Backbone bond lengths (Angstrom), bond angles and torsions (degrees), N, CA, C in turn:
res aa  C-N    CA-C-N  psi(-1)  N-CA   C-N-CA  omega(-1)  CA-C   N-CA-C  phi
1 M - - - 1.429 - - 1.558 108.50 -
2 N 1.318 116.97 87.82 1.438 122.11 -172.78 1.502 114.79 -98.01
3 N 1.307 118.42 -9.19 1.477 123.10 -178.74 1.511 110.72 -82.28
4 G 1.320 116.42 69.55 1.462 120.08 -179.57 1.503 109.66 149.86
5 Y 1.303 114.46 -166.77 1.469 121.95 -173.23 1.557 111.48 -117.04
6 I 1.319 112.85 152.68 1.483 121.57 165.90 1.534 105.80 -99.50
7 L 1.313 115.06 123.96 1.492 118.77 176.77 1.538 108.93 -106.84
8 I 1.326 115.53 127.45 1.458 121.38 -179.05 1.549 108.72 -122.76
9 T 1.306 115.51 123.62 1.439 120.40 174.77 1.539 108.43 -91.99
10 G 1.351 114.70 158.09 1.462 117.30 -178.34 1.505 112.14 61.86
11 A 1.350 116.55 38.44 1.478 121.62 -169.52 1.517 113.78 -91.79
12 S 1.340 118.08 4.15 1.461 119.51 -175.99 1.521 113.50 -83.50
13 S 1.343 116.32 -12.40 1.495 118.46 -179.05 1.510 108.40 -161.15
14 G 1.332 114.66 173.79 1.481 120.88 171.43 1.506 113.38 62.40
15 I 1.345 114.32 -144.64 1.449 121.95 -175.64 1.532 110.75 -60.18
16 G 1.304 116.74 -44.23 1.456 120.36 -179.30 1.534 113.60 -59.39
17 Y 1.311 114.44 -42.03 1.502 119.91 178.99 1.510 109.88 -65.61
18 Q 1.318 116.77 -42.92 1.465 120.62 -178.36 1.515 110.86 -68.17
19 L 1.293 118.29 -38.22 1.481 121.13 175.74 1.549 109.54 -62.87
20 A 1.324 115.47 -41.64 1.472 119.66 179.22 1.524 109.98 -60.42
21 K 1.335 118.15 -43.06 1.451 121.10 179.09 1.532 112.24 -62.37
22 I 1.348 115.29 -42.81 1.452 120.45 -179.29 1.527 110.23 -60.96
23 Y 1.335 115.65 -49.00 1.456 119.85 -177.37 1.532 112.15 -69.64
24 A 1.347 115.99 -34.41 1.496 119.50 178.21 1.539 109.97 -66.25
25 Q 1.314 116.32 -38.82 1.462 120.50 178.42 1.504 111.60 -65.89
26 K 1.330 117.29 -24.97 1.432 122.17 178.57 1.544 112.61 -88.16
27 G 1.330 113.74 -0.46 1.477 119.67 177.51 1.513 113.66 79.76
28 R 1.323 117.44 21.19 1.467 120.84 -179.41 1.517 109.65 -80.93
29 K 1.298 118.27 151.85 1.461 124.43 178.68 1.537 108.29 -86.06
30 L 1.325 114.83 124.98 1.463 120.80 -171.94 1.531 112.95 -122.54
31 I 1.328 114.50 148.00 1.468 121.52 164.91 1.511 106.19 -122.04
32 L 1.319 116.07 117.64 1.446 122.55 -176.02 1.528 110.46 -105.81
33 V 1.313 116.83 129.78 1.433 122.67 -176.93 1.526 110.10 -122.27
34 A 1.351 116.73 130.89 1.460 120.47 176.35 1.495 108.56 -164.86
35 R 1.341 113.74 165.97 1.466 120.05 177.31 1.528 108.96 -78.29
36 T 1.333 117.66 -35.46 1.444 123.75 180.00 1.529 109.70 -94.26
37 L 1.309 117.06 118.90 1.443 120.93 -167.97 1.564 113.00 -88.68
38 A 1.318 119.09 -30.42 1.444 121.91 -171.24 1.534 114.77 -56.03
39 P 1.360 118.91 -45.74 1.502 117.69 179.68 1.526 112.01 -66.02
40 L 1.319 116.75 -28.48 1.452 118.97 -179.49 1.510 109.77 -72.69
41 V 1.321 117.40 -41.46 1.456 122.85 178.20 1.513 110.80 -62.84
42 A 1.342 117.09 -39.68 1.458 121.77 177.86 1.522 110.45 -60.24
43 L 1.312 117.28 -43.99 1.480 120.21 176.24 1.523 111.36 -66.09
44 Q 1.301 116.48 -40.96 1.452 120.51 178.03 1.535 112.70 -57.90
45 Q 1.328 115.18 -40.23 1.448 120.11 -179.79 1.508 111.35 -73.81
46 Q 1.311 117.56 -29.98 1.431 121.75 -179.90 1.555 111.61 -74.01
47 Y 1.337 114.69 -37.49 1.466 121.06 -177.69 1.533 108.21 -115.56
48 V 1.304 116.67 69.14 1.477 121.71 -173.25 1.530 110.47 -61.79
49 G 1.324 115.09 132.72 1.456 121.84 176.34 1.487 115.95 91.29
50 N 1.319 117.92 -12.52 1.502 120.67 -176.82 1.527 113.26 -108.49
51 I 1.352 117.77 -10.32 1.454 118.89 -170.88 1.523 111.38 -128.70
52 E 1.338 115.78 129.95 1.432 123.48 169.71 1.532 107.66 -109.78
53 V 1.308 117.44 147.86 1.462 120.00 -178.62 1.531 109.90 -127.03
54 I 1.330 114.67 146.11 1.449 123.48 178.31 1.545 108.11 -134.51
55 Q 1.284 116.77 125.28 1.458 120.49 175.48 1.515 108.59 -90.68
56 A 1.337 117.65 124.94 1.437 121.84 -177.68 1.514 110.18 -156.56
57 D 1.307 116.17 138.19 1.459 123.45 174.03 1.517 107.51 -99.77
58 L 1.329 116.82 102.68 1.457 120.65 -171.77 1.541 112.65 -77.41
59 S 1.305 117.63 1.38 1.464 118.74 168.39 1.552 111.77 -75.60
60 C 1.349 114.41 -12.82 1.458 121.36 172.40 1.523 107.57 -102.33
61 L 1.333 116.90 114.85 1.467 120.57 -172.18 1.495 112.22 -64.29
62 E 1.297 117.81 -32.55 1.473 120.29 179.10 1.538 110.98 -63.54
63 E 1.323 117.00 -31.12 1.457 120.24 178.49 1.539 111.30 -69.65
64 A 1.341 115.41 -32.93 1.439 118.79 175.60 1.560 110.94 -62.94
65 K 1.323 113.81 -43.90 1.478 119.20 176.00 1.500 110.92 -63.36
66 H 1.329 117.11 -38.42 1.478 121.48 179.89 1.526 111.27 -61.62
67 V 1.332 116.15 -38.28 1.484 119.57 178.29 1.519 109.06 -55.91
68 Y 1.321 115.34 -50.38 1.484 119.28 -179.28 1.521 111.80 -61.89
69 L 1.336 116.90 -46.94 1.461 120.34 -177.01 1.529 111.28 -63.24
70 F 1.337 115.70 -35.91 1.483 119.65 179.49 1.532 110.56 -67.05
71 T 1.322 117.29 -43.51 1.453 118.70 178.67 1.522 112.17 -67.25
72 Q 1.344 116.64 -35.32 1.454 120.62 175.80 1.519 111.36 -63.09
73 K 1.317 116.04 -43.75 1.472 120.47 177.85 1.506 111.44 -59.69
74 Q 1.331 118.70 -37.82 1.419 122.77 -179.70 1.534 113.53 -78.13
75 G 1.345 115.55 -11.96 1.455 120.40 -178.59 1.481 113.63 74.94
76 W 1.319 118.02 30.79 1.471 122.56 -178.08 1.544 108.64 -94.44
77 F 1.337 116.50 117.95 1.453 120.58 175.82 1.524 109.83 -84.72
78 I 1.331 116.71 125.83 1.458 121.24 -179.40 1.539 106.81 -96.43
79 H 1.325 116.16 109.82 1.454 118.91 179.10 1.535 111.65 -92.31
80 T 1.344 117.15 -19.32 1.463 121.74 177.38 1.521 108.70 -134.33
81 L 1.310 117.13 118.47 1.452 122.57 177.77 1.516 108.82 -109.13
82 I 1.330 115.98 118.41 1.474 121.25 177.95 1.509 109.37 -110.09
83 N 1.295 116.24 100.65 1.469 123.05 177.99 1.495 109.07 -81.64
84 N 1.294 116.46 85.37 1.481 122.52 -174.01 1.525 112.92 -102.36
85 A 1.301 119.10 -23.84 1.477 121.21 -176.37 1.518 111.35 -58.55
86 G 1.318 114.53 134.56 1.477 119.22 -179.66 1.507 111.26 -167.08
87 V 1.311 117.39 149.26 1.455 123.16 176.23 1.510 109.23 -133.09
88 G 1.343 115.54 163.52 1.471 121.15 -179.06 1.467 110.86 -136.72
89 L 1.312 115.75 171.43 1.445 123.23 -178.48 1.523 110.14 -156.43
90 L 1.324 115.74 127.35 1.466 119.59 179.71 1.513 110.41 -109.66
91 G 1.338 115.95 137.06 1.451 120.29 176.52 1.528 110.01 148.38
92 D 1.328 116.72 158.20 1.482 119.40 174.59 1.522 110.06 -60.76
93 F 1.288 115.63 138.20 1.443 120.90 -177.51 1.550 113.79 -57.04
94 T 1.310 114.71 -30.59 1.465 119.06 178.77 1.521 111.89 -73.93
95 Q 1.328 117.55 -14.32 1.464 120.00 -175.95 1.535 113.35 -109.52
96 T 1.328 118.55 -18.26 1.470 120.03 -177.07 1.507 111.29 -79.57
97 E 1.318 114.44 165.37 1.495 121.71 -177.48 1.521 111.15 -84.53
98 L 1.337 114.60 128.89 1.450 120.83 -178.51 1.532 111.56 -58.64
99 E 1.334 117.48 -43.27 1.453 120.91 -178.13 1.508 113.15 -61.23
100 E 1.349 115.80 -34.94 1.472 119.47 177.03 1.515 110.42 -68.50
101 E 1.313 116.90 -37.22 1.461 119.71 179.00 1.518 112.37 -70.70
102 I 1.320 116.18 -36.02 1.479 120.72 175.93 1.532 108.58 -62.06
103 A 1.332 116.42 -46.58 1.462 121.38 179.72 1.516 110.08 -60.63
104 M 1.325 118.23 -41.51 1.456 122.06 178.81 1.505 111.86 -62.87
105 V 1.305 118.15 -44.93 1.484 121.79 177.21 1.524 109.82 -62.53
106 N 1.322 118.16 -39.05 1.458 120.53 178.22 1.542 111.93 -62.29
107 V 1.337 115.09 -45.31 1.463 118.08 -178.55 1.525 111.87 -72.14
108 N 1.317 115.36 -50.46 1.494 120.52 -169.76 1.545 111.49 -75.95
109 I 1.307 116.66 -29.18 1.482 118.95 -176.49 1.536 113.06 -115.00
110 Q 1.352 115.18 -61.35 1.463 117.26 -166.41 1.521 113.10 -70.58
111 S 1.342 118.08 -42.83 1.453 118.14 178.46 1.527 111.00 -67.06
112 L 1.317 116.91 -37.96 1.437 121.51 175.86 1.532 110.61 -59.01
113 M 1.306 117.18 -44.51 1.454 121.88 -179.24 1.550 110.19 -68.07
114 I 1.336 117.45 -40.53 1.442 122.27 -179.62 1.540 110.00 -61.90
115 L 1.309 116.40 -50.80 1.457 120.82 -177.79 1.531 111.06 -64.92
116 T 1.302 116.82 -39.78 1.479 120.66 176.80 1.510 109.89 -62.74
117 K 1.289 119.18 -45.47 1.481 124.08 -178.37 1.533 109.82 -60.57
118 L 1.315 115.85 -48.10 1.463 119.84 -173.97 1.555 112.26 -70.75
119 Y 1.334 115.30 -48.76 1.457 117.34 -176.71 1.524 111.11 -72.89
120 L 1.301 118.98 -24.61 1.437 121.64 178.50 1.527 111.41 -62.30
121 Q 1.340 116.20 -34.87 1.469 119.12 -179.14 1.522 110.61 -61.61
122 D 1.361 116.08 -39.53 1.454 119.43 179.32 1.522 112.27 -70.67
123 M 1.350 114.63 -37.05 1.445 119.67 177.83 1.548 110.88 -62.85
124 L 1.303 114.81 -40.75 1.461 120.17 -179.70 1.528 111.49 -62.44
125 K 1.305 116.87 -38.28 1.470 120.35 178.85 1.524 110.64 -62.83
126 M 1.333 116.11 -34.34 1.458 120.41 179.98 1.520 112.16 -93.01
127 N 1.337 115.91 -10.80 1.471 124.59 -175.38 1.507 111.08 52.16
128 K 1.313 115.60 43.23 1.480 120.85 173.06 1.511 109.55 -159.41
129 G 1.349 114.78 150.21 1.446 119.53 -179.25 1.491 111.64 152.96
130 H 1.325 114.05 167.38 1.479 119.99 179.41 1.523 107.02 -143.12
131 I 1.315 115.59 135.28 1.469 122.26 176.24 1.508 107.51 -119.80
132 L 1.297 117.31 123.70 1.472 124.07 174.71 1.515 108.29 -112.48
133 N 1.312 117.85 112.65 1.473 121.55 176.87 1.542 107.96 -102.15
134 V 1.325 115.90 124.62 1.443 121.66 -178.25 1.528 109.02 -86.13
135 S 1.318 115.55 110.62 1.444 122.27 176.56 1.530 107.63 -102.47
136 S 1.294 117.44 -129.22 1.476 122.24 -176.94 1.527 107.24 -174.07
137 V 1.333 115.47 161.21 1.460 116.90 169.86 1.526 108.78 -59.74
138 A 1.344 117.33 -25.12 1.460 121.81 177.06 1.519 110.59 -60.12
139 G 1.315 118.78 -32.50 1.449 122.60 -179.78 1.493 114.07 -69.07
140 E 1.338 116.51 -13.41 1.454 122.23 179.53 1.521 111.64 -99.30
141 M 1.318 118.27 -6.23 1.462 122.72 -175.89 1.521 112.12 -91.86
142 P 1.328 118.90 159.32 1.468 121.69 -177.92 1.508 113.92 -74.76
143 G 1.334 118.72 -15.38 1.459 119.45 179.48 1.512 109.78 169.33
144 G 1.311 116.63 159.15 1.461 119.35 -176.86 1.497 112.61 -135.28
145 P 1.349 118.67 84.05 1.452 119.99 175.54 1.511 111.72 -51.71
146 Q 1.322 117.42 139.00 1.458 125.77 -177.30 1.526 113.04 77.22
147 M 1.320 115.90 -11.17 1.460 120.22 171.80 1.554 107.43 -138.85
148 A 1.319 115.95 41.34 1.445 120.74 -169.37 1.549 112.56 -60.80
149 V 1.310 116.17 -43.43 1.497 118.65 -177.89 1.536 109.27 -71.12
150 Y 1.308 117.95 -40.84 1.482 120.49 178.55 1.510 110.46 -60.34
151 Y 1.309 118.74 -49.51 1.469 121.02 179.78 1.520 110.28 -58.94
152 A 1.344 115.38 -39.85 1.460 119.35 -178.35 1.558 111.08 -66.48
153 T 1.346 115.40 -36.22 1.483 117.67 178.66 1.532 110.30 -66.47
154 K 1.320 116.81 -37.96 1.459 119.10 -179.40 1.521 112.10 -74.44
155 A 1.341 116.97 -30.58 1.463 120.17 173.09 1.513 110.04 -63.60
156 F 1.341 116.84 -36.86 1.462 119.85 175.57 1.508 111.15 -63.10
157 V 1.321 117.31 -47.04 1.449 120.33 -179.71 1.528 111.39 -57.12
158 T 1.317 116.02 -45.35 1.464 119.88 179.92 1.523 111.61 -63.15
159 S 1.333 116.16 -51.01 1.459 120.42 -178.26 1.512 112.60 -63.46
160 F 1.316 116.07 -43.99 1.469 121.91 179.83 1.552 109.97 -60.52
161 S 1.356 115.88 -44.05 1.459 119.91 -177.31 1.518 111.08 -68.13
162 Q 1.333 118.00 -36.65 1.456 120.72 179.93 1.550 109.69 -66.46
163 G 1.319 115.72 -44.16 1.484 118.60 178.73 1.498 112.17 -64.60
164 L 1.349 116.35 -40.82 1.477 119.88 -179.32 1.514 110.91 -66.26
165 R 1.306 115.48 -40.84 1.468 119.25 179.93 1.531 110.89 -58.07
166 Y 1.346 115.58 -41.87 1.449 119.61 179.45 1.534 111.52 -66.21
167 E 1.315 115.90 -42.16 1.500 119.89 178.02 1.514 111.08 -58.32
168 L 1.340 117.50 -34.58 1.446 121.25 -173.47 1.553 112.44 -97.51
169 R 1.299 116.92 14.34 1.488 121.41 -171.40 1.511 111.59 -63.52
170 H 1.368 119.30 -24.80 1.429 120.39 -179.25 1.548 113.16 -100.31
171 T 1.308 115.53 15.27 1.474 120.55 -179.66 1.537 108.21 -112.69
172 G 1.322 115.77 -178.76 1.459 121.19 176.47 1.488 113.09 -93.89
173 I 1.341 116.52 20.27 1.473 121.77 -177.70 1.499 109.65 -110.37
174 N 1.317 116.09 131.25 1.456 122.68 179.46 1.539 109.61 -107.51
175 V 1.321 114.91 148.05 1.438 122.59 176.15 1.553 107.52 -126.88
176 S 1.309 115.71 123.96 1.460 120.90 177.81 1.536 110.49 -121.85
177 I 1.292 114.63 156.32 1.485 122.34 176.32 1.513 108.33 -117.50
178 L 1.322 117.32 130.25 1.451 121.66 171.44 1.524 106.46 -103.94
179 A 1.336 115.96 124.53 1.475 122.17 179.91 1.501 109.89 -122.75
180 P 1.333 116.90 79.29 1.486 119.55 176.63 1.537 109.95 -75.75
181 G 1.301 112.99 158.21 1.464 118.93 169.99 1.496 110.97 -94.69
182 P 1.307 119.73 -154.63 1.469 122.16 179.39 1.519 109.98 -56.81
183 T 1.318 116.18 123.31 1.476 122.08 -174.81 1.524 108.44 -131.12
184 L 1.319 115.93 143.91 1.446 121.89 179.62 1.535 110.45 -76.43
185 T 1.334 115.32 87.07 1.449 121.37 -179.82 1.555 108.32 -136.58
186 N 1.318 114.68 -174.41 1.485 119.99 178.08 1.510 111.68 -71.53
187 F 1.333 117.08 0.45 1.475 119.26 178.40 1.532 110.35 -57.71
188 V 1.351 115.73 -35.64 1.488 119.20 -178.36 1.533 109.57 -61.19
189 K 1.346 115.30 -33.61 1.483 118.43 179.52 1.504 112.27 -81.92
190 T 1.344 117.05 -40.58 1.455 119.76 -175.42 1.505 111.61 -77.31
191 A 1.330 119.11 -29.72 1.444 121.69 177.23 1.507 107.48 -82.91
192 T 1.330 116.82 85.24 1.459 123.45 -171.99 1.516 112.25 -47.71
193 G 1.336 115.18 122.34 1.473 118.67 175.00 1.514 112.94 97.42
194 T 1.327 120.40 -8.82 1.473 118.91 -173.94 1.517 110.62 -70.53
195 E 1.310 118.39 -17.79 1.445 118.45 178.72 1.539 111.57 -65.05
196 N 1.353 118.50 -15.63 1.457 122.04 178.75 1.515 112.92 -101.52
197 S 1.313 116.90 8.11 1.466 120.33 -174.86 1.512 110.23 -90.43
198 T 1.321 116.59 138.92 1.466 120.18 174.21 1.510 111.59 -64.95
199 L 1.334 117.12 -21.59 1.466 119.44 174.08 1.521 111.44 -54.57
200 F 1.321 115.94 -40.85 1.451 120.82 -176.79 1.510 112.67 -84.12
201 A 1.339 116.83 -9.34 1.439 120.86 175.48 1.518 112.65 -95.23
202 M 1.350 114.99 -30.00 1.454 120.32 -171.42 1.554 113.61 -93.37
203 L 1.321 114.47 -38.95 1.454 118.01 -171.73 1.507 112.60 -84.77
204 K 1.293 117.29 145.69 1.457 123.06 178.61 1.517 109.05 -83.56
205 F 1.321 116.48 116.38 1.447 121.64 -179.31 1.510 111.62 -78.47
206 Q 1.333 115.24 145.31 1.475 119.95 163.68 1.519 107.00 -91.29
207 T 1.330 115.58 155.08 1.435 118.54 175.03 1.562 108.30 -80.54
208 A 1.320 114.90 156.21 1.481 119.42 177.45 1.527 109.09 -63.00
209 E 1.303 118.37 -34.33 1.467 121.92 178.61 1.505 111.59 -63.00
210 T 1.344 116.86 -43.83 1.436 121.49 179.10 1.539 111.63 -63.00
211 V 1.322 116.48 -43.56 1.467 121.18 178.51 1.506 110.07 -63.95
212 A 1.327 117.95 -43.11 1.463 121.42 -178.55 1.524 111.10 -64.68
213 Q 1.313 117.56 -40.91 1.461 120.80 179.61 1.526 110.82 -65.63
214 Y 1.319 116.01 -41.50 1.477 119.68 177.75 1.534 110.39 -64.13
215 T 1.320 116.37 -41.58 1.456 121.92 -178.17 1.508 111.06 -64.00
216 E 1.332 117.09 -46.38 1.448 120.11 -179.00 1.532 111.39 -63.94
217 K 1.315 116.25 -35.83 1.489 121.24 -179.90 1.502 110.25 -68.78
218 H 1.315 120.51 -34.95 1.462 123.56 -172.14 1.524 114.27 -105.06
219 L 1.298 117.93 -1.07 1.469 121.21 -174.11 1.526 112.78 -57.75
220 S 1.298 117.04 -43.06 1.470 119.64 -174.51 1.538 111.83 -75.32
221 K 1.350 115.61 -12.06 1.467 119.65 -175.14 1.519 113.47 -105.75
222 G 1.347 114.96 -38.83 1.434 117.95 -162.64 1.539 115.56 -94.74
223 K 1.331 115.98 138.08 1.437 122.13 167.21 1.520 109.61 -77.72
224 L 1.296 116.32 -47.16 1.437 123.40 177.38 1.516 108.36 -121.97
225 I 1.317 116.74 115.60 1.452 122.78 -176.53 1.527 108.92 -104.55
226 I 1.335 116.74 114.19 1.454 121.52 -177.38 1.531 106.35 -122.36
227 P 1.328 118.37 104.75 1.469 120.03 179.61 1.524 111.15 -76.06
228 G 1.310 117.96 130.13 1.422 120.47 171.77 1.542 114.86 97.83
229 F 1.342 115.61 136.86 1.471 122.58 -177.08 1.509 111.03 -60.19
230 W 1.361 117.85 -47.17 1.451 119.97 -174.80 1.496 111.37 -68.30
231 N 1.313 118.61 -32.45 1.464 120.48 176.36 1.513 111.16 -67.69
232 K 1.330 117.38 -39.85 1.437 121.36 174.96 1.516 110.99 -60.87
233 L 1.330 115.40 -41.60 1.449 120.56 179.53 1.524 112.03 -62.84
234 M 1.351 115.38 -42.04 1.473 119.04 176.96 1.517 112.92 -61.40
235 V 1.334 113.96 -43.89 1.465 119.21 -176.95 1.523 112.24 -66.51
236 Y 1.337 115.47 -47.90 1.482 117.68 -174.70 1.538 112.03 -90.31
237 G 1.306 116.90 -27.70 1.486 119.92 -178.61 1.518 114.40 -70.84
238 H 1.326 117.51 -35.72 1.461 120.47 -176.05 1.529 112.33 -64.54
239 R 1.328 116.33 -19.82 1.462 120.84 -176.81 1.526 112.03 -67.64
240 F 1.309 115.15 -17.83 1.485 121.14 -179.15 1.557 112.17 -94.87
241 L 1.311 115.03 1.25 1.476 119.34 -178.83 1.523 110.04 -111.76
242 P 1.307 118.02 152.59 1.489 120.75 175.96 1.522 110.92 -59.69
243 R 1.287 118.00 138.93 1.473 122.98 -176.69 1.543 109.97 -57.64
244 A 1.339 116.84 -42.06 1.447 119.56 -177.29 1.528 110.66 -62.39
245 L 1.326 117.35 -36.68 1.445 121.66 178.52 1.538 110.48 -67.28
246 V 1.336 117.47 -43.18 1.461 121.35 179.18 1.529 110.80 -60.80
247 I 1.316 116.41 -44.08 1.482 120.84 179.85 1.492 109.91 -63.30
248 A 1.323 118.27 -41.93 1.466 122.30 179.27 1.517 110.75 -64.64
249 L 1.313 118.37 -38.13 1.476 122.84 178.61 1.535 110.19 -66.84
250 I 1.349 116.13 -43.15 1.447 119.66 178.26 1.495 111.48 -62.75
251 N 1.313 116.36 -39.46 1.459 120.73 179.18 1.530 109.59 -62.60
252 R 1.323 115.93 -41.47 1.462 119.12 -178.72 1.513 112.31 -66.67
253 I 1.348 115.47 -42.77 1.442 120.88 179.42 1.517 112.17 -61.38
254 Q 1.335 115.66 -37.55 1.478 120.35 -174.53 1.547 112.25 -89.89
255 S 1.303 116.42 -0.93 1.475 119.04 179.05 1.525 110.53 -61.12
256 S 1.293 114.85 141.62 1.451 120.53 -178.79 1.543 111.08 -69.65
257 K 1.326 114.14 143.21 1.446 118.71 175.71 1.523 110.93 -61.52
258 K 1.332 114.11 -28.94 1.465 119.06 -175.09 1.521 112.05 -85.66
259 A 1.349 117.73 -5.04 1.432 119.06 -178.43 1.508 109.06 -67.64
260 S 1.325 115.91 142.23 1.472 120.62 -177.37 1.529 109.15 -81.44
């Protein structure tokens, strides 16, 4: 589907950046959105003529709307929307900062929903398009102690995408969910405190490049894209265990190394 653009949010690093590189190398027309502009400009200069960049902080909902209005003004049709931007936060809910959690909900849920809502209208007019919402294996779990808000945001992404996919089943628009597991991205930095979590010491990370390559390969086929055997095992295997046990195991995994 080359008549239009692929728009990727959170494209300055991690999975979003690697997807942008893959599509740029294939000569696809891209619109890259991120709060940090420099990596986007570097890609734009490397792949002259194929990449447009937009600087936006998606924790501000008005900036999400501005992204859509700007592309509309330019007359750019978005045939593939990749809602990749996301942030995390580790810590007991009673101890974490409310403003950080509000920002996380805005990025992970509200901006994703806004962009999906707005670009979907244009896709419906053309009766073609693809929406990829980046969730997480966390979105498939019953709950995440010490990352309760993050897990809840990803559960929203998964549930929202499943419902939307069914609504659009008789159209030419596809909706896919990407559910990566632990990935070597800036999440470790943005999820305050995760560098002290046994989760990040025990689990084997995939690289963002590996996840992006798997995603690009399976995007046209998959409803739910889960890169890696162990991630698939986590998603499907936990369904055979009592929910209380799964929550307790997640809590143990995410416990801080420094906890007494």
